[in-house]
N, C-alpha and C positions, 0 to 999 in steps of 0.2 A: 612439584614439591613432594618428596617422600620423607616420612618421619617414621621411625620405629620406636614403639613404646611397649613394654611388657610383652615382647614377642609378637605383637600384631603389626601389620604394615598399613600405614595410612598414606593414600595417594589422593592428592588435591589437584582437580582439573578445573580451570577457569575458562568459561566461555562468556566474555563480557562485552558490552558496548564498546566499540572500537576507540571511542575518544576517552575511555577510562584507562589511565596507565597504572593506577595503583592496584595492588593485590590485597586480598584479605589475609589476615594474620591468624595462624593457629595459636591459641593462647594456652590450651592444655589438652592432653589426651590421657586419661587416667585409666588405671588398670580395671576399674569397674566399668569401663566402656563409655564414660562421660566425656564428650567431646565439646570443647568451647572454642570459639573463634570470634573475631571482631572484624567488622567491615565498615565501608563508607556508603554502601549501596542502600537505597530505599525505594527503588522502582524495579522489582523483579522478584524472582523466587530462587531458592536453593533446593536441590534435591540430593539425598543421600543414596548412593549406589553401592553395591556390595559385589564381591566375587568370592568364590571358594578358595582361591589362591592368588598370589600376585600375578600370575601369568594367565589366569583363566579369564574369560570373557566377562565384562562388566554387565551386570543385570539391574533392572529397575528395582527400587528399593521397596521396603515395607510401605504399605499404603499411607501410613501416617507421616512418613518421611519423603514423600514425593514432591511436596509443594510447600516449602517453608518460606513465608514471606520475609524478604530482607527487611531488617529494622534500621539499619545504619548504626548499629551498636554491637553489643556482645550477645552472641546466641549460644545456646547448649542444647544438645540431644544426647541420649543414650544409645550407643551402638553396640551390637553383639559380635560383629565379626569384621572382616575386611570391608573397607568402605572408601568411597570417594565423595567429594563435594563438588557439585557443578552449579554455576550461576547462569541464569538465562534472563536477559533483560526483557521487559514488555516491549513489544512494537506496537506503536499507537494504532496503525490501521487495523491490526488484528484485535486489539482490546476495544476498539470502537466499532465493531461490527454490530448492526442491528437487524432484526428480523423483519423482513417484508413478507408477511403471511400470504399464503396462497388463497385464492377465492376472493369474493367480495366484488371486485371490479368486473362488470359485464364484459365478457370476451377476453378478459386479461389472464395472466399466468395463473393457473390453478394450483401450482406447486410453491412451497416455501423456498425462499432464497434469502441471503444475507448480504447486506450492502454496508459499506463504510460510511460512518456518520458524517464524515468530511472528505473533502478532496485530499489527495496525497499531498503532504506538506514539504516545504523546503527541508526541514530537519530530517524527515524520513527519507527523502531522496538522498541526502548527504550520507545518512547510515548505509544506504544501499550502495552508492558509488564507492564509498571508502571500503566497505567489506568486499565488494566485488573485485576491486583492484588488487587486493591481496590474494584472491582466489581465481586468477585468471587461468590457472591450470586445472581447475575442477569445475563442476556443474554450476557452482554458484557465481562464476565469472567468465565462464567460456562464452565465446562469440562477442566479446567485448575487447575492443582495441582502444586504449586510453592515449589520445594524442597529447603532445607536449603543452598545448594550451588549455586542455580540460575538456575538449570535445571527446565524445565517445562514439565509435564506429563498430560495425560488426566485423570488420577485418582491416588489416594494415593498408589496404589500398586507399582508405579514407575517402571514398566516394560519397558525394552529397546525397546519393540515392540510397546509401547504406549506412545512414547516420542514426544513432539512437538518441543522442542528446547534444544540444548546442548550448554551451555555457553562456554565450553572448545574449541569448533570449531568456535568461534566468537571473535570479538574485545570487547566484553562487560565485565564489572565487576558487582558483585553483592555484596552490602554492607548492612548486617542485622543491622548495627548500624544506618542506616537511616530509617525514617518512611516508612511504606507501602505507595506506590505511588511515592517513590523517591529512590528505592533501585538499580535500574538498571541505568547504565551510560556507556558511551563509553570510553575505556581505551586509553588515549594519542593520538590515531591516529585520523586523519580527521574523523568527524562524518558523512560525506556524502559519505563514501565508502559503497559498498553494504553489507547488512547483510549477514552472513553465519551461518551455524549451525542450520538451520531451516529445519525441516522434511516436508514432503508432508501435514501431518496433520496440522503442525503449520502454513503453508502458507494458508490453507483453513480457519483456525480460524482467521487469520489476515483479510482475505477478509470479513469474516462475521462481525468482529468488525468494519472494515472501513465503511460497509454498514450502520451500526448503528450510528456511530459518524458523518457520512456525512448527516444524516437525511433522509435516503431512506426507513426507516421502517423495522421492524422485518420480516414482510411477504416477503420482497424483498431479504432476504439473499439467496445466491445461493447454499449454502451447508447445508446438514444435519450434525449434529455433536452429539457426545455423549461420554460415558466412555469407549467404545470399538472401535476397528478399523473398524468393519463393520458398524458402525453408521455414518462413514464419507463418503459422496458421494454426487453427485449433487442433489439439491432439486427437488421434484415433481416426483422422480422416485425411485422405491424400489431398494435396494442395489443389489439384485439378477439380476434384469433387467439391471442395469447399468454395472454390472461385467460380464455378459455373452456377451454383445455387446451394446455399447452406439450407438444406431441406429439413422439414420437421423431424423425420426419423433421425437424421444425422445430428440435429440439435439435441433431441432427447437422449440419444446414446452419449453424447458429450457430457450432459448434465449428470447422467447416472454413473458414468465411469471415471470421471475426474473430479475429485473433491478439493483440488487446490483453489488458489485465487486467480481471478480473471477479470476481464472487463465485462460491463453489462451488455446484454443484447438488446436490439430494438426490432428484430424480425422484419426489416426492410419496411416498417410501418410507422406512420405518423402518430397514430393513436392506438388504442387497445388491441392487442392480439395475444395469442396463446404464449408466445415467447418475447413480447415487448416488455422486458424487465425495467428498462429505463422509464418508460411512460408509466408503468404501474407505480414505481417509487416516487415519481415526481408528481403525477397529476392526482392520484386517488386520495381523497380525504376521508374515506370511510362510508360516504353517501353518494358522492358524485365526483366527476373529474373536474379539476380547476385549471384556469388559465396559466397560473403560476405555481411554481413548485413548493411554496409556503402555505398552500391552502386557500388562496385568495384569487379574486378575478380582477384585481386592479394593482398597479404598481406605481411607486414613486421612490425617491431617493432614500427613504427610510427603510424600504423593504428588502433591497438587495443591491449588490455591487454592480452597477451598469454605467453607461456613459453619463448620465445626468446625476449620479450620486455625488454628493459633495463631502464625502467622508474625509478624515484627515490624511489618509494614505494616498490621495490622488496626487500629492506632492512628488511622489516617487515616479521613476521612469515607468515602471510596471505598477499600475494603480490597482492592484488587488487588495483586499482586506484580509486580516487573519481569518482563518476558517471559523465559522460559527459566530462571526462578529455581529450579525443582525439578531440579536437575542432579547430585544425589548429594553435594554439599558441604555444609559447615556454615556457609558464609558468614562466615568469621572467628570461628566459635564462637557465633554469635548464634542459629542455628536449623538444625538437621540436616535436610536434605532427602533424599529417595530419587531416584535417577536416573530421570527420566521423559521422556526423548527416546524417541520410539517407533520402530517398524521403519523408517520413512521419515526419521527424523531431525527430526520435527516436535514442537513443544512446545505445551503448554496447550490442546489440543483438548478436554480434560476440565477444567473449572474456569476460573477468572480472569474471563473475560467471556462471556456468550452471544454467539454469532456469527451475523450475518445470512447468509442464503442467497439465491440467485437465485430460488428457487421460492416461489410462493404456497402457502398452506395446502392448497389443492386447487382443481381447476378451478372457475372461476366464484366463487372466494372472494376478497374484497378484501384479506385479511390475509396476511402473510408469515410464513415460517418462520424460527426460530432453533434452534441446537443447541449443545451443548457445556457446558452448566452455567455457573455463575458464582459470584462470591466470596461472595454473600449467600444462596445457595440450599443445600439439603441434598444429599447424595451422589446421590440419585436422579437429579437433573437432569444430573449429570456422565456418566451412562452413554451409551455410544455409540449405543444404540438408542432413546434417549429424545428425544422431540420436544417441545421447550418449547412452551408455549401460543402460540396465534396472536396476532401483533401487528400493529397497524396500521402502515402504511408510515411514518407520521410520528412514530412513537414515539421519543423520545430519553430514555434512562434511564442511570443511573449503573452499570448492570450490562451494557449492551449495547455490543458492538464488532463487529469483523469482521476477516477475513484475506482475502488475494486469491489468485486462481489465474489461470492462463493456459494456453492449449493449446499455445503455442510457447514455447521457452526464451528 
């Protein structure tokens, strides 16, 4: 949208959540530089950008105009020259990152890292798939082939060994009657339950995509990717070197050189070690390591979502709860939970879905690790020092999900 007022050129650029079809409206642009517009958005930020001429490169704006909170109403600012307005929605995994401070845990990671408060949710995965399907010709959606039924593969051969997402193992639906960019949606159940049906490859692609949409840059993506399985591995290291042993120097270089989003590491270890990020986040309570990831050494149906939990969502085919459900409330009297946010403020590291990790089962092993228990397993799987059985990278199951970490906030 271009408007000319009193000799100045106004260019409006919208970068919005893909389910939002409406555009904001320019109400007024006065000769004194006062810009007014109305919108419907209340979960994101606007930035005002300027250029020295209509054909010049857009630059980031004056500091006071870089992050204006959307109010869902009329907004106004004073602008001195050429400018544009961009809207950026908040992505829940990015805004729900919490610090896992280095040190404290004996033998554990001495460095800071950041982990998502919750497992990646259905609604977040829908955002990703819908956006990626629009961008199959650029890095946001490359190495993704969308099959007619909603499955996603890394190439058009649609091999079961090269699958990123199986819609049958999820709560999502795929409607080809909708335009590209709006074909995926959540089927009837709460949209904030954890996504399932994602393979290890799919979780890596999501991490790379989130790195891009969060503005961290193409060179900060933590994983290499491609149209075959061997193309997927940590960035900055050859597949063969990562496969034979993800060594401490290689891990340290990975952390230092790539500040995008990624999966947690567990360093091939059950308990504390220098690079066992998952165990640090799950087990450490500030004084000692606990058996379960909510800071206690006992478990029952009020603590977490596992096989013997009798929460209301067990009626669904996939018996997960909304993320953060075990918060100490009774949820309107339907089911009493016990507060299960842990020392770092993280939820559901014991139960709900098993979570993919960056690490293989061991050096020279083709299978990957998952930890954290899941809704259809007994309490043994929910223990912080329990390593779920090894899984093929292409496994897509209704009990498998993931959460993300990053070395930089």
